[in-house]
VOMARPA-433643 format. One record per residue (C-alpha): x, y, z; residue in three letters. Coordinates in steps of 0.1 Angstrom, whole numbers, padded with zeros to 4 digits, always signed. Each point is the difference from the previous one (the first is absolute). Layout:
% VOMARPA-433643
XYZALA ...
***
This chain:
% VOMARPA-433643
-0001+0003-0003MET +0031+0020+0009ALA +0014-0007-0030ASP -0034+0007-0019ALA -0006+0031+0018THR +0040+0015-0008THR -0008-0011-0042LEU -0034+0020+0004SER +0015+0036+0018GLU +0030-0008-0025ARG -0021-0005-0032GLY -0023+0031+0012THR +0013+0031-0020PRO +0011+0029+0021PRO -0030+0024+0002ALA +0004+0034-0025ARG +0005+0031+0021PRO -0037+0022-0004ALA +0004+0024-0026ARG -0006+0036+0017ARG -0029+0012-0016ARG -0008+0031-0019PHE -0012+0026+0023GLY -0012+0042-0006TRP +0014+0007+0030ALA +0028+0017-0014TRP -0025+0030-0018LEU +0002+0015+0038GLY +0037+0012-0010LEU -0015+0015-0036VAL -0006+0033+0020PRO +0028-0001+0020PHE +0027-0002-0033PHE -0022+0022-0018LEU +0000+0027+0027PHE +0042-0004+0005SER +0003+0000-0039ILE -0017+0033-0004ALA +0011+0021+0031PHE +0032-0018+0004MET +0017-0017-0027PHE -0010+0024-0025LEU +0008+0032+0014PRO +0032-0011+0016VAL +0007-0014-0039ALA -0009+0035-0013TYR +0023+0019+0025LEU +0029-0016-0011VAL -0005+0008-0037ILE -0010+0031+0008GLY +0031+0006+0023SER +0023+0000-0034PHE -0020+0021-0021ILE +0005+0039-0002ASP -0024+0030-0007SER +0002-0012-0039LYS -0003-0033+0002GLY +0033-0013-0007GLN +0020-0028+0020VAL +0023+0019+0027THR +0018-0008+0032LEU +0001+0041+0006GLY -0030-0004+0026ASN +0020-0018+0022TYR +0028+0023-0003ALA -0023+0025+0008ASP -0014-0011+0034LEU +0037+0009+0013SER -0007+0039-0011THR -0031+0026+0008GLY -0021-0009+0034VAL -0002-0034-0007ILE +0032-0006+0028PRO -0015+0022+0023GLY -0035-0016+0000ALA +0013-0039+0003PHE +0018+0016+0030ALA -0028+0019+0016ASN -0021-0029-0004SER +0025-0023+0014ILE +0004+0023+0030GLU -0031+0002+0006ILE -0005-0041-0005SER +0027-0004+0029LEU -0017+0023+0023VAL -0034-0010+0001THR +0006-0039-0006ALA +0026+0005+0031ILE -0020+0019+0023ALA -0030-0016-0011GLY +0019-0035+0006GLY +0007+0010+0033VAL -0035+0019+0013PHE -0014-0031-0014GLY +0017-0025+0016PHE -0001+0015+0030LEU -0041+0003+0003LEU -0002-0033-0015ALA +0022-0012+0032TYR -0020+0020+0024ALA -0031-0017-0014VAL +0012-0035-0001ILE +0028-0007+0027LEU -0009+0032+0023GLY -0027-0016+0022GLY -0026+0026-0013LEU -0031-0013-0002PRO -0009-0024-0030LYS -0034+0025-0011PHE +0028+0026-0012LEU +0020-0027-0022ARG -0031-0006-0022THR -0007+0043-0002ALA +0037+0004-0006LEU -0001-0026-0031MET -0033+0014-0009THR +0013+0034-0002PHE +0033-0010-0021SER -0020-0020-0025GLY -0021+0030-0008VAL +0026+0029+0006ALA +0027-0021-0022SER -0023+0002-0031ASN -0009+0033+0005PHE +0021+0021-0020ALA -0003+0018-0036GLY -0017+0027-0007VAL -0027-0007+0028PRO +0032+0001+0033LEU +0017+0034-0020ALA -0035+0019+0002LEU -0008-0013+0040ALA +0037+0015+0007PHE -0011+0031-0021ILE -0031+0003+0019PHE +0019-0004+0031THR +0038+0015+0001LEU -0007+0021-0034GLY -0002+0041+0001ALA -0037-0004+0010GLN +0001-0033+0016GLY -0021-0005+0036PHE +0032-0004+0017VAL +0017+0031-0012THR -0026+0024+0001VAL -0007-0016+0042GLN +0036+0011+0002LEU -0001+0028-0017ARG -0026+0011+0022SER +0023-0008+0030LEU +0024+0021-0011GLY +0020-0026-0016LEU +0011-0002-0032GLU +0002-0033-0019PHE +0033-0004-0025PRO -0016+0018-0036PRO +0003-0023-0034ARG +0012-0029+0026LEU -0020-0028-0020LEU +0020+0011-0029THR +0034-0009+0012THR +0014-0030+0004LYS -0002-0005+0035VAL -0040+0009-0006GLY +0002-0027-0023LEU +0016-0024+0022GLU -0021+0010+0027ILE -0027-0011-0025VAL +0014-0034-0010TYR +0000-0013+0040LEU -0033+0002+0003TYR -0001-0031-0029PHE +0033-0012+0014GLN +0000-0008+0035PHE -0032-0019-0002PRO +0015-0021-0027LEU +0028-0004+0021MET -0024-0017+0031ILE -0019-0021-0028LEU +0034-0018-0012ILE +0025-0002+0031ILE -0036-0015+0024ALA +0008-0034-0015PRO +0037-0003+0008ALA -0008+0016+0041LEU -0026-0026-0001ASP +0027-0029-0010GLY +0018+0007+0029LEU +0000-0031+0018LYS -0003+0003+0038ARG +0023-0028+0006GLU +0028+0023-0015TRP -0008+0020+0028ARG -0005-0023+0025GLU +0033-0019-0009ALA +0020+0041+0003ALA -0012+0001+0032GLU +0003-0030+0017ASN +0040+0005-0017SER +0001+0030+0021GLY -0009+0029-0024ALA -0014+0036+0004THR -0031+0014-0020ALA +0029+0019-0020ARG +0022-0030-0006GLN -0031-0024-0017TYR -0007+0031-0022TRP +0036+0009-0006ARG +0013-0037-0006TYR -0033-0020-0011VAL -0030+0017-0009ALA +0015+0027-0023LEU +0025-0019-0019PRO -0031-0021-0007ILE -0021+0029-0012LEU +0025+0016-0014THR -0007-0012-0038PRO -0036+0010+0007SER +0008+0029+0009LEU +0025+0011-0031LEU -0024-0017-0022GLY -0030+0016+0010ALA +0018+0035+0000MET +0013-0007-0035ILE -0036-0009-0009LEU -0009+0040+0015LEU +0028+0012-0020PHE -0018-0013-0031GLY -0038+0013+0007ASN +0012+0031+0006SER +0024+0002-0029PHE -0023-0011-0022GLY -0031+0027+0010ALA -0011+0025-0020GLN -0036+0014+0003ALA +0009+0007+0034THR +0026+0025-0006ALA -0011+0015-0035PHE -0036+0008+0020GLN +0022+0016+0030LEU +0024+0021-0022THR -0013+0004-0032GLY +0027-0016-0017GLY +0021+0020+0013THR +0025-0013+0017LEU +0032-0020-0015ASN -0010-0040+0005ILE +0006-0023-0029ILE -0036-0011+0002THR -0013+0035-0006LEU +0029+0008-0025VAL -0011-0032-0020ILE -0035+0011-0002SER +0016+0033-0013SER +0013-0014-0027GLN -0022-0022-0015ILE -0028+0027+0003ARG +0021+0029-0009GLY -0006+0028+0025ASP +0035+0011-0010VAL +0018-0021-0026LEU -0008-0026-0016HIS +0020-0031-0003ASN -0022-0032+0011PRO +0031-0022-0011GLY +0019+0015+0030LEU -0029-0002+0025GLY -0001-0038-0012TYR +0035-0001+0007ALA -0003+0015+0036ALA -0027-0023+0006ALA +0021-0029-0012MET +0023+0014+0029GLY -0025-0004+0023MET -0007-0034-0006VAL +0034-0009+0007GLY +0004+0015+0029ILE -0033-0020+0009MET +0014-0031-0011ALA +0025+0004+0023ILE -0023+0004+0030SER -0016-0028-0008ILE +0026-0025-0006GLY +0018+0013+0036LEU -0035+0000+0017TYR -0001-0037-0018SER +0033-0012+0014VAL -0009+0013+0036LEU -0039-0014+0001GLN +0017-0034-0004ARG +0024+0004+0029ARG -0032+0009+0018SER -0017-0029-0004GLU +0023-0021+0006ARG -0007+0009+0038TRP -0034+0000-0004LEU -0001-0033-0011ARG +0027-0013+0023SER 
***
């Protein structure tokens, strides 16, 4: 019987793998790919090609050579300065707020309120944000008028300067920092603190030698995201300053619209410079994000 069973099993042909049936689930990805092609890949391709075309329609490298002339170097410098200031200030302020609410022992409802506010404020930008500050701190804004009634004069035209723009940008920078850094703070395990305390470490030593080294990649990565978020902003600055502030996003729009000099190719080349800076920022963020995830997975 055993031999018969063996022969029967050997004589049975091996089961064929089931064929994967053709489905229509892939159709759900069609809108995504169409949207990506229409609003990402085609504009980038148009930008790259346009950066090599001069005002006469001839192929040239002069647009990139002109990036070192005129107001463009100063515009890049101002944009980088504003982005760095708001990224660092927003990162530090946002981290301290997140720490106070998440790890500071404050009531739990404060965390819910802060995260709700951060979700709203981080997306409140552009023209509405500029108008809100104009109505509050502008020449006839509510706070300005109240201070004037008390004999105090608010700095005139503050919102049209770099400092004023940095103040406005901080409104959406530090809430974004809170949203980004909150998961990293939640990822600090209680066992790490207990192990440090059992080894005789103080709270300062725990943060200096354990918590901050673990959080550093997340902190730096979050600040890089804040840098990119500020570097690419245009609508808020245009509404506040009327396009008079020398930052790169306003210079690009002026070149393309032709307010003063109409040279779209130079504007496209300047935009490619922005793309390069943003690509470097995204690359650095990806590296730091992988380092931070290593601790969160452990």
